[in-house]
Every structure is written in C-alpha cells, then in structure tokens.
N, C-alpha and C positions, 0 to 999 in steps of 0.2 A: 447668129451670134458667133463671134470668133472664139478660138480656144483661149485667147488672152483675157476675154471678158467672161466672168463667171457670175451666175445668179445665186442669190441666197435661196434656200428652200421656199421661203415665203414669196419671193419674187417669181420663182419658177411656177408655183401653184397659181399665183395670180395671173401669170402669163398663160398657162394652160387653160384656165377658166374663162379666158376671153378669146374664143375662136376667131373673131373678126380681126383681131390685131395680134394674133399669136406669132411669136418669133421662134418658138421651140416646137418642133414637130413631135407628135406622139411617137412616130417611128424612131426618131433620135433618142427620145427618153427611154423607149423600150430597149434599144440597142445598148445604151449605157447601163440600164438596170441589169441586162443579161451579163454584161461584163462583171459587174459587182457581185452578182449571184453565182457566177461561175457557169453561165450558160443555162439553157432550159433544164438540163438535168440537175444542175445545182439549185435552181429555183424550186423545182419539183421536190427535191430532197429536203430543202429547208422548210418548205410548206408542209411536207409530211411530218417532219420533226415537230413543228409547231402544233399540228393536228394531234399527234400522239402525246404531246405534253399535257393535253387537257383530258379530263375524265370524260367517259362516254356520256353524251348528252349535254355536256357543258356548252353554254351559249357560244363560247369562243370556237369550239369544235364545229358547232352547227354553222357559225358564220363562215369559217374556213371552207366548209363544204359548199355552202351557198355561193360564196364569192367565186370559187373555182367553177361551179356550174355556170354562173353568169358569164365568166370569162370564156369558157368553152363554147357557150351558145353565141357569144358575140364575135366569134372568129370568122363569121361568114365572109367578111370583106377580104380576109387572107386567102380564102378558098375560091376567089373569083376565077371562073373558068375551069375549076376543078369539078368534075362530074360527081365526085364522092359526096358532095353536100346536097345533091338532088335526090329526093326520096324515090322518085320513079327510076332513076338510074341505079340506085342501090338495090331496089327490088329486082330490076332486070339482071343485075350482076348476080344476085342471090339465085334467081331462077337458072341462070346459065351454069353457075358453079354446082348447083344441085343436080342439074341434068348431067353434067360431066362426071359427078361423083357416082350417080346411078349407072352410067355407062361403063365406068371403070370398075365397078363392083361386080 
C-alpha cells in the first residue's frame, strides 16, 4: 500500500486478520507503532505507566503483565540465529562465566 492510500483502523485489522491476502506486514505495523510510541523505550514507559495506574491485583494490571509475557515469549522469530534463545547455549555461557569468575577470584 502506498503512502497516498491509507486504511481505516477497521480496514487495517481486517487486513491483518487475513494472512493469505494481507497487504500490510506485521513488521510495517510494528515500525509505525514504534514511531507513534516514541520507540521501544517510549512503549515500555507508557506500558509501565498504564500498569502503575491500576491497583495491585487489578485485572487490567494482570492483563498488562500477561500480555507482556506473551509478547516476550513470542519474540523467538526475532532472535533467529541468536544463540541467546537456546537453553543449552545459555547454560554453557553460564558455566563459562562462572569458571572465569572463580579463576579471577
């Protein structure tokens, strides 16, 4: 879709819900959202403010936590090729760093 053509929110969500004929990429949507939120730090800050605006245990606060955890768990595709998402690699790194720490102490 060109910059000259804009979708309504309803059209955008309908487009995103139809992966077979999607004209908007998830990446494009995420990039635009980051601009509007002021980047990842801005989104994190606004999410935190929304979290803090609710009383402890409030369903909205629990939803915010749950949604963030789902988001973080779903980032595997962004880490493709990154060994940091591999449990065995993390354990090996931990052993190596622990060994280095003991040797330096």
